[in-house]
C-alpha positions in Angstrom: -124.1 -86.7 56.9 -123.2 -87.2 60.7 -125.3 -85.9 63.3 -124.0 -86.6 67.6 -127.6 -88.3 69.8 -128.0 -85.1 70.2 -129.2 -84.0 66.9 -126.8 -81.8 66.6 -123.7 -81.1 63.9 -120.4 -82.0 65.5 -117.5 -78.9 64.5 -116.2 -80.0 61.8 -119.0 -80.4 60.2 -120.8 -77.2 60.6 -116.7 -75.7 59.8 -117.3 -77.5 56.6 -120.9 -76.5 56.0 -120.3 -72.1 56.7 -117.0 -73.4 53.8 -119.6 -74.3 51.6 -122.3 -71.6 52.3 -119.8 -68.7 52.1 -117.9 -70.3 49.0 -121.6 -71.1 47.2 -123.9 -67.9 48.4 -124.5 -64.3 48.5 -126.0 -63.5 52.0 -129.1 -60.0 51.4 -129.9 -59.4 54.6 -133.9 -57.9 54.9 -135.8 -55.4 57.9 -139.5 -55.5 58.4 -142.0 -54.8 61.1 -141.9 -56.5 64.8 -144.5 -59.1 63.9 -144.7 -58.7 60.1 -141.7 -61.9 60.5 -143.9 -64.4 61.5 -146.2 -63.7 59.5 -144.1 -64.4 56.8 -143.2 -67.1 57.6 -146.7 -68.7 57.8 -147.7 -67.0 54.3 -144.2 -69.5 53.0 -144.9 -72.1 55.0 -148.6 -72.3 53.4 -147.2 -72.4 50.5 -145.0 -75.2 51.6 -141.9 -73.3 51.2 -138.8 -71.8 53.4 -139.7 -67.8 54.4 -135.8 -68.1 51.4 -137.1 -70.1 48.9 -140.6 -68.1 49.1 -138.8 -64.8 48.9 -136.6 -66.2 46.4 -139.7 -68.3 43.7 -141.0 -63.6 44.3 -137.9 -62.1 42.9 -137.4 -64.4 40.4 -141.6 -64.7 39.2 -141.5 -60.2 39.3 -138.2 -60.3 37.1 -139.8 -63.2 34.6 -142.4 -60.7 34.5 -140.5 -57.3 33.8 -138.7 -60.3 31.4 -135.1 -59.2 33.6 -132.4 -62.3 33.7 -131.3 -62.6 36.7 -130.1 -66.6 36.8 -126.4 -67.2 37.6 -123.8 -69.7 35.8 -123.4 -72.9 38.9 -120.9 -72.9 40.5 -118.0 -75.0 40.6 -119.3 -77.1 43.7 -123.1 -77.5 41.9 -121.4 -78.4 38.8 -119.7 -81.1 41.2 -122.4 -81.7 43.0 -123.9 -82.0 39.3 -122.3 -85.8 38.6 -123.5 -87.3 41.5 -126.9 -87.6 40.9 
């Protein structure tokens, strides 16, 4: 991954990243009251996690507690990346 002097991705790199994200991830948008976002971000950071990873971990823990399987099979590009390790 090449980053230019200003620490930004080139347009081509951003397009490739956007294509990968679009093919491999769904987006979920939530709304919270003003001021709560910063508190959630701080809580996630205190656990050494991104906000997204923190919220996903909470959902996975609750699904496990309820004995609900929310796992999904890996995408084809995830399988390709696994072979590189």
